[in-house]
N, C-alpha and C positions, 0 to 999 in steps of 0.2 A: 449593498454594505454590510458586511459584519463585522466585528471590533471582536478581537482576543484581546485579554491584557496580560499582564505577567509582573511576578516580583522575583530578584534575585534575594532566597535563602540564606546566600553564602555559603562555604564550601563545596563550590561550581554544582549549586541545585538552583530550580526554577521551579515556583508553581505557577503555573497562567489555567486563565480563567474565560472557558466560552460566555462571554458576555448575555448574549441572545439565550440563553438555556442555563447557565450557571453553572455546566459541568466545568469541572475542575482535573486537571492531572498535574506530575510532575517533572522534572528533567532532572538529569543527573548525568557529568560528564562520565565516558567510559574509562573503564582499567585502563587501557592502553593508553589513554590520555588524562591523568592524572584526576581524574573519578574514583568515584565505589561504584560504580556500574549497578547501581540497586533501580533503577527505572529504565524507563527509554533513554536516549542521548536525542538531540536535536536531529542527526542524521537518521538515527533508527526510526524518529517521526516522519523524515521526510520518505525513506521505502516505505513504512506502514500509508501513508496516505498516498503512495503508490498504488497500493494492492487493494487497499480498501475503496478508493475511486474506482479501478477499475470493477471491484466487483459489481461497486453501486447502477454503474453505468450498464456494463451487464444485467441487474437486476432489472432495471428500467425496461431495458431491450425486451428482455425475458417477457415481462409482464405483459408489452404489446404487441407478442407474440404468444399469449396464451401460456408460455413456459412456467413451471415450478423451479425456482433456481436456489430453493430453503438446501439447507445442508451443504453448498458449496463451500470448498475450502483452498486457502490461498498458501503459497510460500513465497516469500522476497526474499534474495539475500543481498545483504548492502558488501558490497564493495569498495574497501577504502584504498586511497594510492597508499603505495609505500615510498615516496618523493614527495616533498614539500611542493605547496602548498599542501596540508592536509583536506581532500577533498574523494566525495563518492565518484567513484570511477564505474562501477555497474552495479545496476538491478535488476537480475531477471526473475521475471514472476514466472510461478507453476499454479497451475488451478485445477482441481480434482474437482468435475461434477457429474453428480448423477442423471439418469434418465438417459431414454433409448428416444436420441434427440436424430433429427432428420441434417442431412448436408447445408442444406440449406439455413437450417437454425446454429448448427453449428460454427457457420461462416458468418453469419450475423450478431454472434456472441463472442466470437474472435476479435471482428472490424467492432465491436462497442468496449473491448477490452483497451486497445490499441485508440480509439480516439478517446479517451476520457482527458480531462482536463488537466489534471498533474500531468500524464503521457506529455502533452503539448508544452508544461510548463517549466519540464526538466531540461535543461544544458543540454544538447543536442552530442556535446561531448561524452557523457553519460550512455554506458553502452546498456541496450534496454532489449528485452529479448520476451516473449509470453508463449506461453508452453502451456495447451490444453489437456488435459487425462480426462478423458470422457469416459467414466464406467456405467457399464450397462445394467439397468436395474437387477440385483440378484448378485451383484459382484459386490467385492470390497475394495 
């Protein structure tokens, strides 16, 4: 069990703390919802959690396979509803991974991404997709 704590700072901002490590982050409401958009919004953190969780689980699987994933990048796009209640309706994720990998490794890493704990925790009504762009050594 891990505990996070937070304080509402006012003006639609929160300061949160990861108790085990002491790491801190701030959130701010987005500009389109009365905020200043000066930091991650809570829904931005949800989208970020999906991408970082997928990357972490792929990294674990890559380590088991003896594959170096250092330098892998991802982009997650948070799509919000146009109606109420305000909510996330889509989270497509794209990865760019370098290396000359076998089809078996590619399939294992895709499976790892799709089976990360955050992906399993997100409501099934939220559309999600995963695309991996494989970059052979020497390409950009």
